[in-house]
N, C-alpha and C positions, 0 to 999 in steps of 0.2 A: 820281399815283392812289393813294392807301392803298388797299392790299388786307389784307383778313385773312385767315388759309388758310381760312377755311370759304368766303370770298367769289371765289375763286380757281376758274378756268377748271380743269376736270378734266383737260383735255388738248387739245391744240390742235385736233383735229378740233372742241371743243366753241364756240370762238368762229370758227373758220372756216366751220364751218358756220350758224352765228347770222348772219355777214353776207351770206353767202352766200343768205339766207332775207331778202330786200329788204333788208340793213340797208347801202344803198349810198349812204347821204349822210350827210356829216361836217361837223367845224369844220375848217379849215385854222389853223393858229397855228405865226406865226414874229414870231422877238423881230427889234424893232422898234431903229434905230440908238440910239446912247447917247440917254438923255434922253426916247425914246419910247417911247409902250407898244405892246404886241405888236401885227401884227396878225392879224386873225379872217376868214376868210373859208370862208361856208356855201357847201359846193359836192358837189355827185353826182363822185364816182370808181368808176372798176373796177380791178379787180385783170387784172395784166397778169404769171404766175408769182408771185413773191414782192416785187412791183413795183407801186403803186398810178400811175395814170393821170388826168390831172386836166389840165383847159386853162380857162382864164380871159381874161377880156377884157386887153388891151393896155394901158387907160388904170388897170388897180385899182391901189390904193398898195401890194399887196404884194409885188411886184416889186423895190422898192425893198430891202424889210426881206430879201428873198432874197438882194439881193446884197451885204446886211451879212453874213448868217448863214444859210445854208444848209442848218442842221440844224431840222428845223423837226416839229411833231405834227400829224395829222391825227387829229381825237377823234369817235367817233361814240357815240350814246348812242339807246338806244332802251328797252319792253317797262317802262315806268317807272309808278308808282303810290305815292302819299304811302297811310302805310298809320296807320290814327290810332291813338292810344293804346288804347284801350277794347279792342281785336283783340288787344294784345299784351300784356295785363295774365297774371301767371304767373297759375296755378291757386290756387283759395283766395285771390286776391289782389281788394282793390277794382277795379272798371273803370277807375276813374277815376286808379288810384294805375299804371296802362298808360302806358307812355313810346312819345309815334310815332315813326316812321322813317320811310325812303323807302326802296323798291325799285329795282333797275334793274340797265341790261346795260350795259357799256360796256365798249368795244373802243378804246384807245389805241396807232396808230404812229407809232414813234420812226424819222423817215427824213432821209435828205441829201437834198434837192431839187436836183435838173438840169433847169436850164432847156430848153425846144425851140423855135429858133426858124425849122430849116429847113422852107420850105414843103413840101415832100414828107414829110419825119417829122410834120408835124404834120397831115397827110392819113391819115398813117398811125396816127396816134394817134386821130382823128378816126372813122377805119372800127375800130379797135379797139373803144371807146364804144360807136360803133352797136350793133356787133357784140354786145355786153351788153345794153346798153339797149332797141334794137329787134331783137330776133334773129331776127324774122320777113322782117328784108332790107324793111320798106316805106319806103324813104327813095331819094331820088338818088344817083349817085353819086360818092362823094367824091373827086376829083381837081383837081390844083392848077387845070390849064387846061379845067375846066367846071364852069359855074354850076347849082346857088347857091353850093357851100361855096366855088369856087375863088378868086370875089371876098370871099370873107369872112375867107380866113385871114389875110391881113395885117391884120385886129382882136382876134386871138387871139396868146397863147402856150401852149403846150403845160407842162405839169412831169411829169417821170418822178420818182415819190417812191421811192426804194432804200430799203427797208424793214431797221432797224438791228435792231430791237428792238417786240416785242409786249405789251401790258399788257392782260391780260385781267381783266373783273370782273362774277364776276355775283351782286347782293345782294338775296339770297331767306331771308336766318332761316336759312338751313342748319344751324345750330349749338342751333336751336332743337328741342323735342321733336317728334316726326312727327305726333302729334295735332294740338299748335299750327299747325304749317303747313298742315298739311291746313284747319285752321277759316279760316285767313288768307284761303287760294287759293277757300274757299265766299265768306265775305265779300265779296271781289275781282267776284268773277263775281254774286255778286248787284246786287252795289252797280253796275256796268257802268257807268263813268263813262270817256272818253280810254280811257288803255291800260291798264283795269284786267283787260279778258279778257287780251289777251295777257302782261302778267306772273302771273299765275293761272298759264297754259300753263307758263309758265317756273319759276315754285316747285312746281308739280306735273312739270315733267321733270326737275329736280334732285333732288326728295324721290325721286323713282322710280331712282335711279342713287346714290345719296348714302344712302335710309333713316335709320338711327341714325348722325349725324355721330360722326367716331372722330375724336380731334385724334393 
């Protein structure tokens, strides 16, 4: 992922906060064997310290790819919007000469995957994931010898993704003048399609922190 200086995460806390704010669904990308394309699996994940936890169905083709190469990437994107050219035309320039772009936030975790097959270890992984996704505890006990999870454990495999590197990008025209960014955020709110509102919030949040971009 190419990251311009003005698109980079301002600090580790920025991308961590963004992930924690409900961005826990991504695409797990694994290099396939020679002559085969990468395997890309959409999946929820949860954080466990510095690692990511995932579970997938045993028939999933991802296991063959991980056996071939355990170096993987979990890619998460969100708060994206298409910004039409007229919104980005410089002052004094005809609107039709503005160049469109995409706004988005993206975090990529470069990881080494470790497969979990032990039944109790898989149960513990599920308990940790449920603690994240259903913190109210409104679910059955996850135990190897109790239904419903006990009889389902053989059908899944777990993954602990040991994070080696994090690449984070927040692409919201932070190198443009303050007035330009404020105007685009207003346009996004007014249009109100798709993820326009969260994209505008990200742009305003970055604007409040950065102000005028200084190389």
